[in-house]
C-alpha positions as CSV (number, residue, x, y, z in Angstrom):
1,M,105.6,93.4,74.5
2,I,105.6,89.7,75.2
3,E,102.3,88.1,76.2
4,M,102.5,85.7,79.2
5,K,100.3,83.3,81.0
6,V,100.3,82.3,84.6
7,S,101.7,78.9,84.9
8,G,101.1,78.6,88.6
9,V,102.4,79.5,92.0
10,I,105.3,77.6,93.6
11,L,107.2,77.9,96.8
12,D,110.9,79.0,97.0
13,S,112.5,75.9,98.6
14,A,114.9,78.1,100.6
15,S,112.8,81.0,101.8
16,R,109.4,79.3,101.6
17,H,108.1,82.5,99.9
18,P,105.5,82.1,97.1
19,I,106.6,82.7,93.5
20,V,104.3,83.3,90.6
21,M,105.5,81.7,87.4
22,L,104.7,83.4,84.1
23,R,105.4,81.6,80.8
24,D,105.5,83.0,77.3
25,K,103.0,81.6,74.8
26,E,105.7,79.6,73.0
27,E,106.6,77.9,76.3
28,R,110.3,78.9,75.8
29,R,110.9,81.3,78.7
30,A,109.6,81.8,82.2
31,L,109.6,84.8,84.5
32,L,109.6,84.1,88.2
33,I,108.3,86.8,90.5
34,W,108.5,86.4,94.3
35,I,105.2,87.6,95.9
36,G,103.4,87.7,99.2
37,E,101.1,85.0,100.6
38,P,97.9,87.0,100.3
39,E,98.6,87.7,96.6
40,A,99.6,84.1,96.1
41,N,96.2,83.0,97.5
42,A,94.4,85.6,95.3
43,I,96.2,84.3,92.2
44,L,95.5,80.6,93.1
45,M,91.8,81.3,93.8
46,A,91.5,83.0,90.4
47,L,93.3,80.1,88.6
48,E,91.1,77.6,90.3
49,G,87.9,79.5,89.7
50,I,87.1,79.8,93.4
51,S,84.7,82.6,94.3
52,P,84.7,83.6,98.0
53,P,81.4,84.1,99.7
54,R,82.2,87.8,100.1
55,P,84.6,89.8,97.8
56,L,88.2,89.9,98.7
57,T,90.4,92.8,97.8
58,H,91.1,91.9,94.2
59,D,87.5,90.8,93.6
60,L,86.3,94.2,95.1
61,A,88.7,96.0,92.7
62,T,87.3,94.1,89.8
63,L,83.7,94.9,90.9
64,L,84.5,98.6,91.2
65,L,85.9,98.7,87.7
66,D,82.8,97.0,86.4
67,K,80.3,99.2,88.3
68,L,82.2,102.3,87.2
69,G,82.0,101.3,83.5
70,A,85.7,100.8,83.3
71,R,87.7,97.8,82.2
72,L,91.2,96.5,82.7
73,V,92.7,96.4,79.2
74,K,96.0,94.8,80.1
75,V,98.7,94.4,82.7
76,V,102.4,95.1,81.8
77,V,105.4,94.2,83.9
78,T,107.5,97.2,82.9
79,D,110.8,97.0,84.8
80,M,113.0,95.4,87.5
81,R,115.1,97.6,89.7
82,D,116.9,96.6,92.9
83,Q,115.5,93.1,92.8
84,T,111.9,94.4,92.6
85,F,109.6,94.1,89.6
86,F,107.3,96.9,88.6
87,A,104.0,96.8,86.7
88,E,101.3,99.0,85.3
89,L,97.5,98.5,84.8
90,E,96.0,100.0,81.7
91,I,92.4,100.9,82.3
92,E,89.8,102.3,79.9
93,A,87.2,104.5,81.6
94,G,84.9,107.1,80.1
95,G,86.7,107.1,76.7
96,K,90.1,107.6,78.4
97,T,93.0,105.3,78.9
98,L,94.5,105.5,82.4
99,T,97.8,103.9,83.4
100,L,98.3,103.1,87.1
101,D,101.4,101.8,88.9
102,A,100.8,98.4,90.6
103,R,102.7,95.6,92.2
104,P,103.0,92.7,89.7
105,S,101.3,90.3,92.1
106,D,98.2,92.6,92.4
107,A,98.2,93.3,88.7
108,I,98.3,89.6,87.9
109,A,95.5,88.8,90.4
110,L,93.4,91.5,88.8
111,A,94.2,90.4,85.2
112,L,93.1,86.8,86.0
113,R,89.8,88.1,87.3
114,A,89.2,90.5,84.4
115,Q,90.6,88.0,81.8
116,A,93.0,90.7,80.7
117,P,96.3,89.9,79.0
118,I,99.5,89.9,81.0
119,L,102.4,91.4,79.1
120,V,106.1,91.8,79.9
121,A,108.5,94.4,78.4
122,P,111.0,92.7,76.2
123,E,114.0,94.2,78.1
124,V,112.6,92.7,81.3
125,M,112.3,89.3,79.7
126,T,115.8,89.5,78.2
127,A,117.4,90.4,81.6
128,N,115.3,88.2,83.9
129,A,113.6,85.3,82.1
130,I,114.9,81.7,82.4
131,P,114.7,79.3,79.6
132,I,112.3,76.3,79.7
133,N,112.4,73.4,77.3
134,P,109.3,71.2,77.5
135,A,110.3,69.5,74.2
136,R,113.5,68.1,75.8
137,E,111.5,66.9,78.8
138,E,109.1,65.1,76.5
139,E,111.9,63.6,74.5
140,E,113.5,62.2,77.7
141,A,110.1,60.8,78.8
142,E,109.7,59.1,75.4
143,K,113.1,57.5,75.7
144,F,112.3,56.2,79.1
145,R,108.9,54.8,77.9
146,E,110.8,53.0,75.0
147,F,113.3,51.6,77.5
148,L,110.5,50.3,79.8
149,Q,108.7,48.6,76.8
150,N,111.9,46.7,75.8
151,V,113.4,45.9,79.2
152,K,113.4,42.2,80.3
153,P,114.0,40.9,83.9
154,G,117.3,39.3,82.8
155,D,118.6,42.8,81.8
156,F,119.0,43.5,85.5
157,G,121.2,40.5,86.4
158,K,120.7,38.4,89.5
159,F,119.3,40.1,92.6
160,T,120.3,38.9,96.1
161,Q,119.0,39.9,99.4
162,D,121.4,40.4,102.3
């Protein structure tokens, strides 16, 4: 299993649907999962540490687990079929381990509240992850900074206004 962290929630430029972005710990690959607006709000609230005055659905689920003496051990994105991701919650309760089917968006919102790890099956990553390369972005930014430090007004030639 590959441990992931929530990088954020972005909007699909074409459909305007929210997408949760998961990144692996090495910052080499990202997994994009299209989600609903309520789940996007629940994930963003957890990321920003916002507590509503009254518990919302994911807060209530977290409270229920706590009051029942159970805990969310981990969340696993297990599969993708027909353009739909599938996930499972692993819960410990009363000395037993329970595995429950869940939508990835709900599972992620719960994991953030319970501070449980978010994992993705290797085959899901292999088939669906996109590469990211922050080292290359930093290298390009450094080259641009060096250019700005060495540039002189005369390097641009004469400017005229029409």
